[in-house]
Backbone as CSV, one residue per row, in Angstrom:
resi,resn,N_x,N_y,N_z,CA_x,CA_y,CA_z,C_x,C_y,C_z
1,MET,22.046,32.309,30.599,22.838,33.165,29.748,23.492,34.227,30.623
2,ALA,24.779,34.419,30.423,25.525,35.404,31.201,25.123,36.815,30.796
3,ALA,25.282,37.739,31.737,24.951,39.135,31.457,25.788,39.640,30.288
4,GLY,25.140,40.319,29.368,25.836,40.850,28.210,25.993,39.868,27.068
5,THR,25.527,38.645,27.256,25.602,37.645,26.198,24.448,37.851,25.234
6,ARG,24.769,37.805,23.934,23.739,37.930,22.900,23.605,36.607,22.170
7,ASN,22.392,36.228,21.929,22.129,35.061,21.103,21.739,35.546,19.726
8,VAL,22.543,35.180,18.746,22.313,35.583,17.373,21.765,34.376,16.625
9,ARG,20.654,34.578,15.949,20.074,33.518,15.122,20.013,34.050,13.704
10,ILE,20.657,33.319,12.810,20.684,33.745,11.421,20.253,32.597,10.521
11,PHE,19.810,32.949,9.339,19.479,31.981,8.311,20.413,32.252,7.142
12,VAL,21.165,31.230,6.729,22.160,31.409,5.667,21.922,30.427,4.531
13,SER,22.591,30.701,3.425,22.520,29.834,2.254,23.335,28.570,2.479
14,GLU,23.124,27.616,1.618,23.890,26.377,1.683,25.376,26.644,1.458
15,GLN,25.691,27.594,0.581,27.086,27.926,0.313,27.771,28.514,1.554
16,CYS,27.073,29.390,2.262,27.636,29.954,3.499,27.771,28.878,4.570
17,PHE,26.782,28.016,4.651,26.836,26.916,5.615,28.050,26.033,5.336
18,ASP,28.259,25.686,4.066,29.409,24.858,3.699,30.720,25.549,4.061
19,LEU,30.801,26.848,3.822,31.990,27.622,4.182,32.260,27.517,5.685
20,LEU,31.226,27.706,6.485,31.377,27.663,7.941,31.784,26.271,8.420
21,VAL,31.152,25.245,7.889,31.455,23.869,8.294,32.880,23.498,7.891
22,ASP,33.272,23.847,6.671,34.633,23.542,6.222,35.672,24.268,7.067
23,ALA,35.386,25.516,7.424,36.319,26.281,8.262,36.420,25.675,9.661
24,MET,35.284,25.239,10.218,35.310,24.594,11.540,36.162,23.331,11.495
25,ALA,36.004,22.538,10.441,36.776,21.300,10.317,38.266,21.601,10.176
26,ALA,38.608,22.556,9.317,40.018,22.902,9.125,40.632,23.463,10.406
27,PHE,39.883,24.320,11.105,40.368,24.903,12.355,40.541,23.813,13.415
28,SER,39.618,22.868,13.453,39.721,21.742,14.391,40.963,20.906,14.101
29,LYS,41.213,20.627,12.832,42.394,19.832,12.465,43.677,20.574,12.801
30,GLN,43.692,21.883,12.554,44.894,22.672,12.825,45.207,22.713,14.322
31,THR,44.177,22.911,15.140,44.385,23.037,16.584,44.402,21.689,17.303
32,ARG,43.991,20.646,16.569,43.875,19.292,17.142,42.919,19.249,18.324
33,ARG,41.912,20.136,18.252,40.828,20.176,19.236,39.555,20.479,18.466
34,PHE,38.456,19.874,18.877,37.192,20.161,18.215,36.842,21.632,18.417
35,GLN,36.528,22.314,17.329,36.167,23.720,17.389,34.708,23.878,16.969
36,THR,33.951,24.551,17.776,32.556,24.822,17.448,32.479,26.026,16.511
37,MET,31.287,26.297,16.024,31.132,27.470,15.177,31.461,28.736,15.968
38,ARG,31.010,28.810,17.222,31.318,29.991,18.030,32.816,30.175,18.150
39,MET,33.537,29.107,18.424,34.990,29.198,18.566,35.644,29.629,17.252
40,THR,35.122,29.144,16.151,35.671,29.477,14.834,35.423,30.941,14.494
41,VAL,34.199,31.406,14.698,33.870,32.806,14.413,34.617,33.721,15.376
42,GLN,34.713,33.319,16.628,35.442,34.117,17.621,36.910,34.257,17.213
43,ALA,37.540,33.161,16.812,38.943,33.218,16.387,39.090,34.080,15.142
44,ALA,38.163,33.955,14.200,38.219,34.760,12.971,38.149,36.246,13.308
45,CYS,37.196,36.637,14.132,37.047,38.055,14.493,38.278,38.570,15.233
46,SER,38.791,37.778,16.140,39.959,38.182,16.919,41.187,38.348,16.027
47,ARG,41.395,37.419,15.128,42.585,37.435,14.287,42.488,38.452,13.151
48,LEU,41.289,38.917,12.858,41.103,39.923,11.811,41.248,41.356,12.338
49,LYS,41.317,41.519,13.659,41.408,42.868,14.241,42.456,43.749,13.584
50,PRO,43.697,43.278,13.426,44.713,44.167,12.860,44.639,44.314,11.336
51,HIS,43.791,43.538,10.692,43.707,43.569,9.234,42.672,44.570,8.751
52,GLY,43.005,45.247,7.699,42.035,46.106,7.048,41.088,45.257,6.211
53,ILE,39.917,45.774,5.997,38.930,45.087,5.177,38.553,46.038,4.049
54,SER,38.586,45.524,2.840,38.261,46.379,1.703,36.866,46.077,1.172
55,ASN,36.293,47.063,0.532,34.992,46.875,-0.106,35.104,45.824,-1.206
56,PHE,36.263,45.759,-1.873,36.476,44.759,-2.912,36.332,43.346,-2.332
57,GLU,36.921,43.107,-1.152,36.817,41.785,-0.524,35.368,41.452,-0.181
58,LEU,34.640,42.441,0.294,33.235,42.208,0.623,32.442,41.887,-0.636
59,GLU,32.649,42.647,-1.691,31.941,42.397,-2.945,32.332,41.045,-3.536
60,GLU,33.606,40.686,-3.419,34.089,39.384,-3.887,33.385,38.255,-3.124
61,PHE,33.290,38.415,-1.813,32.606,37.426,-0.978,31.134,37.307,-1.372
62,LEU,30.459,38.441,-1.493,29.029,38.424,-1.818,28.762,37.839,-3.204
63,ALA,29.703,37.996,-4.132,29.544,37.426,-5.469,29.687,35.906,-5.442
64,GLU,30.513,35.411,-4.540,30.761,33.969,-4.462,29.803,33.248,-3.525
65,TYR,29.348,33.929,-2.492,28.501,33.296,-1.472,27.203,34.067,-1.286
66,PRO,26.115,33.558,-1.843,24.832,34.195,-1.556,24.537,34.051,-0.059
67,ILE,24.010,35.076,0.545,23.778,35.071,1.992,22.445,34.419,2.353
68,GLU,21.400,34.866,1.714,20.047,34.434,2.073,19.875,32.935,1.893
69,GLY,19.257,32.313,2.887,18.988,30.882,2.822,18.095,30.458,3.950
70,ASP,17.886,29.160,4.053,16.976,28.656,5.076,17.666,27.752,6.095
71,ILE,18.988,27.769,6.131,19.711,26.979,7.129,19.904,27.848,8.360
72,ARG,19.310,27.401,9.458,19.334,28.184,10.702,20.596,27.888,11.497
73,ILE,21.212,28.947,11.976,22.418,28.854,12.797,22.229,29.715,14.035
74,HIS,22.641,29.176,15.167,22.625,29.927,16.426,24.064,30.207,16.825
75,LEU,24.296,31.420,17.273,25.630,31.828,17.697,25.493,32.621,18.986
76,GLU,26.262,32.228,19.974,26.266,32.957,21.244,27.473,33.882,21.272
77,VAL,27.207,35.174,21.343,28.268,36.179,21.402,28.375,36.626,22.855
78,THR,29.455,36.200,23.502,29.641,36.502,24.916,30.458,37.784,25.083
79,PRO,30.409,38.372,26.261,31.198,39.590,26.501,32.698,39.397,26.252
80,ALA,33.191,38.173,26.379,34.618,37.910,26.189,35.088,38.214,24.767
81,TRP,34.195,38.143,23.810,34.614,38.422,22.430,33.662,39.335,21.664
82,SER,32.688,39.903,22.338,31.727,40.770,21.662,32.382,42.038,21.095
83,VAL,33.447,42.507,21.717,34.145,43.697,21.213,34.735,43.400,19.831
84,ASP,35.370,42.235,19.674,35.941,41.854,18.378,34.841,41.680,17.328
85,TYR,33.744,41.078,17.720,32.611,40.870,16.813,32.016,42.210,16.380
86,ASP,31.806,43.100,17.335,31.242,44.410,17.023,32.202,45.257,16.176
87,LEU,33.499,45.083,16.387,34.493,45.775,15.570,34.396,45.311,14.119
88,MET,34.198,44.028,13.924,34.032,43.492,12.571,32.780,44.081,11.916
89,ARG,31.706,44.161,12.672,30.464,44.757,12.157,30.694,46.219,11.765
90,ALA,31.404,46.937,12.604,31.670,48.356,12.339,32.534,48.531,11.094
91,LYS,33.520,47.654,10.889,34.377,47.731,9.711,33.559,47.533,8.439
92,VAL,32.632,46.594,8.467,31.800,46.344,7.285,30.906,47.546,7.005
93,LYS,30.325,48.122,8.044,29.497,49.313,7.865,30.314,50.468,7.287
94,GLU,31.560,50.568,7.721,32.435,51.660,7.304,32.814,51.582,5.818
95,ILE,33.011,50.386,5.298,33.502,50.237,3.926,32.410,50.073,2.884
96,SER,31.170,49.915,3.327,30.118,49.655,2.351,28.801,50.266,2.792
97,ASP,27.828,50.107,1.936,26.484,50.550,2.290,25.693,49.434,2.963
98,LYS,26.365,48.319,3.231,25.718,47.187,3.905,25.512,47.543,5.375
99,SER,24.500,46.965,5.957,24.141,47.307,7.330,25.025,46.655,8.381
100,GLY,25.849,45.692,7.986,26.641,44.982,8.981,25.792,43.980,9.735
101,SER,24.843,43.375,9.036,23.943,42.428,9.684,24.674,41.148,10.061
102,ASP,24.166,40.493,11.087,24.787,39.263,11.576,24.881,38.195,10.495
103,LYS,23.839,38.095,9.656,23.841,37.021,8.657,24.929,37.200,7.611
104,SER,25.433,38.405,7.437,26.564,38.586,6.515,27.892,38.629,7.261
105,ILE,27.904,39.144,8.468,29.153,39.272,9.232,29.739,37.914,9.585
106,VAL,28.918,36.990,10.034,29.413,35.684,10.476,30.162,34.966,9.350
107,PRO,29.537,34.731,8.197,30.297,34.032,7.147,31.413,34.881,6.542
108,PHE,31.233,36.200,6.477,32.276,37.061,5.910,33.533,37.043,6.772
109,ALA,33.393,37.086,8.077,34.557,37.026,8.971,35.307,35.716,8.782
110,VAL,34.571,34.629,8.692,35.211,33.325,8.499,35.866,33.263,7.117
111,TYR,35.180,33.768,6.113,35.738,33.812,4.757,37.075,34.547,4.734
112,LEU,37.122,35.723,5.358,38.364,36.502,5.388,39.472,35.783,6.149
113,ALA,39.126,35.187,7.270,40.128,34.475,8.064,40.702,33.301,7.281
114,VAL,39.865,32.593,6.556,40.331,31.486,5.725,41.193,32.025,4.583
115,LYS,40.719,33.065,3.926,41.426,33.658,2.791,42.820,34.130,3.167
116,HIS,42.971,34.682,4.367,44.259,35.211,4.829,45.015,34.224,5.709
117,ASN,44.582,32.953,5.713,45.230,31.895,6.490,45.388,32.234,7.969
118,LEU,44.316,32.761,8.546,44.345,33.148,9.960,43.686,32.109,10.856
119,LEU,43.074,31.109,10.279,42.468,30.030,11.092,43.308,28.783,10.975
């Protein structure tokens, strides 16, 4: 593991898992290259940088996608994109009373990117 690389392990619901898998497939088809979950989440975080995030969008996401689940996902956050990932976490903390936990940030970032046609 490279210096500054974080390994994030989260457990998500089936609905969040389906969201992530569908986004990876759509992103792969769009780019005509296989995209991993890391690549998909990285692109979502990067492309969401200039966009504002509202508490309404977060509440809308949480109403549609329960977070808690037993599907384990591993995500490697490297220094090359950790700033974008941490910015997304900070935005969520800023707009809500949510802690900005990894298990909500990962699917929420992908949800927003899909919703705004950024992937």
